C-alpha positions in Angstrom: 2.6 2.0 18.7 0.0 3.7 20.8 -3.5 5.1 20.2 -4.4 8.2 22.3 -8.1 7.7 23.1 -11.1 9.2 24.9 -13.8 6.7 25.5 -16.7 9.1 25.5 -16.1 10.7 22.1 -17.4 9.4 18.8 -14.2 9.7 16.7 -11.9 7.6 18.9 -14.7 5.0 19.1 -14.8 4.9 15.3 -11.1 3.8 15.3 -11.7 1.3 18.1 -14.6 -0.3 16.2 -12.6 -0.3 13.0 -9.7 -2.1 14.7 -12.1 -4.6 16.3 -13.6 -5.4 12.9 -10.1 -6.0 11.6 -9.0 -8.0 14.7 -6.2 -5.6 15.5 -5.1 -4.8 19.0 -3.4 -1.5 19.8 -2.4 -0.2 23.2 -4.6 2.7 24.3 -3.8 5.8 26.4 -6.7 7.8 27.7 -6.6 11.6 27.2 -9.2 13.5 29.2 -10.5 16.3 27.0 -12.6 17.7 29.8 -9.5 18.3 31.8 -8.0 20.0 28.7 -5.1 17.5 28.6 -5.3 17.6 24.8 -4.8 21.3 24.8 -1.5 21.2 26.8 2.0 21.3 25.4 2.9 17.6 25.6 -0.1 16.6 23.6 -0.1 19.5 21.2 3.4 18.3 20.2 1.7 15.2 18.8 -1.3 17.0 17.3 -1.2 20.8 17.1 -5.0 20.9 16.6 -5.5 19.1 19.9 -8.0 16.5 18.5 -8.4 12.9 19.6 -7.7 10.3 18.5 -4.0 10.2 17.6 -1.9 7.2 16.6 1.7 7.4 17.5 3.9 5.0 15.6 7.1 3.4 17.0 9.3 5.8 15.1 7.5 8.8 16.7 5.3 9.6 13.7 1.9 10.9 14.8 -1.3 10.4 12.7 -4.3 12.4 13.7 -7.9 12.3 12.4 -9.9 9.1 12.8 -10.4 8.2 9.1 -6.7 8.8 8.4 -5.9 6.3 11.2 -8.3 3.8 9.8 -6.9 4.2 6.3 -3.4 3.5 7.7 -4.6 0.2 9.2 -6.6 -0.7 6.1 -3.4 -0.4 4.0 -1.5 -2.6 6.5 -4.4 -5.1 6.9 -6.6 -5.0 3.8 -8.8 -7.9 4.9 -11.6 -7.5 5.6 -11.9 -4.5 3.2 -13.7 -1.7 5.1 -13.0 1.0 2.5 -14.1 -1.1 -0.5 -12.8 -3.8 -2.8 -12.8 -2.0 -6.1 -13.0 1.5 -7.5 -16.9 1.6 -7.5 -17.2 0.3 -3.9 -14.4 2.7 -2.7 -16.1 5.7 -4.3 -19.6 4.8 -2.8 -18.1 4.2 0.6 -16.2 7.5 0.5 -19.3 9.3 -0.6 -21.4 8.0 2.3 -18.7 8.3 4.9 -18.2 12.0 3.9 -22.0 12.5 4.1 -22.2 11.0 7.5 -19.3 13.2 8.7 -20.2 16.5 7.0 -23.9 16.4 7.7 -24.9 14.0 10.5 -21.9 14.1 12.8 -21.3 17.8 12.1 -24.9 18.6 13.1 -24.7 16.5 16.2 -21.4 18.1 17.1 -23.0 21.6 16.8 -25.9 20.6 19.1 -23.4 19.1 21.6 -21.0 22.1 21.4 -23.6 24.8 21.6 -26.2 23.1 23.8 -24.5 21.0 26.4 -23.6 22.3 29.8 -20.5 20.1 29.7 -19.1 22.0 26.7 -20.1 25.4 28.0 -16.8 25.3 30.0 -14.6 24.9 26.9 -16.4 26.7 24.0 -18.2 30.0 23.4 -21.7 28.7 22.9 -24.2 30.2 20.4 -27.6 28.7 21.5 -29.2 29.7 18.2 -27.2 27.0 16.5 -28.9 24.2 18.4 -32.3 23.9 16.9 -31.4 24.2 13.2 -28.8 21.5 13.7 -31.3 19.2 15.4 -33.5 19.5 12.3 -30.5 19.0 10.0 -29.6 15.8 11.9 -33.2 14.6 11.8 -33.5 15.3 8.1 -30.3 13.2 7.4 -31.6 10.3 9.4 -34.8 10.4 7.3 -32.7 10.3 4.2 -30.6 7.4 5.6 -33.8 5.5 6.4 -34.9 5.7 2.8 -31.5 4.6 1.6 -31.3 1.7 4.1 -34.7 0.5 2.8 -32.8 -0.5 -0.4 -29.7 -2.2 1.0 -28.3 -3.9 4.0 -25.6 -1.3 4.9 -25.0 2.4 4.5 -22.9 2.1 1.4 -23.9 -1.3 0.0 -24.3 -4.9 0.9 -21.2 -5.1 3.1 -20.2 -3.4 6.3 -17.8 -0.5 5.7 -16.2 2.5 7.4 -19.5 4.4 6.6 -21.5 2.1 8.9 -18.9 2.5 11.6 -19.1 6.3 11.3 -22.9 6.3 11.3 -23.1 4.0 14.3 -20.7 6.2 16.3 -22.6 9.4 15.3 -26.1 8.0 16.1 -25.0 6.6 19.4 -23.3 9.9 20.3 -26.5 11.7 19.3 -28.4 10.1 22.1 -26.3 12.2 24.5 -27.9 15.3 23.1 -31.4 13.9 22.6 -31.3 13.3 18.8 -32.2 9.7 18.9 -33.6 8.5 15.6 -37.4 8.6 15.3 -38.7 5.0 16.1 -40.7 5.3 12.9 -37.5 5.0 10.9 -37.8 1.2 10.6 -34.8 0.7 8.3 -32.5 2.8 10.5 -33.7 0.8 13.5 -33.1 -2.5 11.7 -29.6 -1.4 10.6 -28.8 0.0 14.1 -29.9 -3.1 15.8 -27.6 -5.2 13.6 -24.6 -3.0 14.0 -25.1 -2.8 17.8 -25.1 -6.6 18.0 -21.7 -6.9 16.4 -19.0 -7.7 18.9 -17.0 -4.7 17.6 -19.7 -2.2 18.8 -18.5 -2.7 22.4 -15.0 -1.8 21.5 
């Protein structure tokens, strides 16, 4: 088994933190996306979309998409449960994880993709996409602050994949100057707690 990884990207980090929370060690192989290694034939045979991370099993099966990889390990190692213990928890965690992905991480990715000089080499940038997505990300963080004012974690009273996803998104956002407003006290409290967990350094 091997996990194809890129240390600077949020989605591979999501898997590394998830594995750390589970206490699972998987060998890593770095794939440099800035050198376009993930867009060359050997890697495209593992994931035709070229995305990172990819988990390659011993039988040659390749699983792409970070949440799919996390679900695979959740099924093999159900404790601690990071996707929920029952139908209600599972639905709430899925709801919040999807919101983090579809709104926050998507908006940050648009700012990164269309506004960073690093990505200018690999994508056709549309600068007009940057500011609306900055506002979209900021609006979601305000919503998240209100929600975190009512509970300990993003989807409830226990850490879940939704917290891991949000941590990776927010930490990645600092690269494109979308750090949460310091006035968002509940986000700051939650972020401090998540960052202090040993898994955050994975």
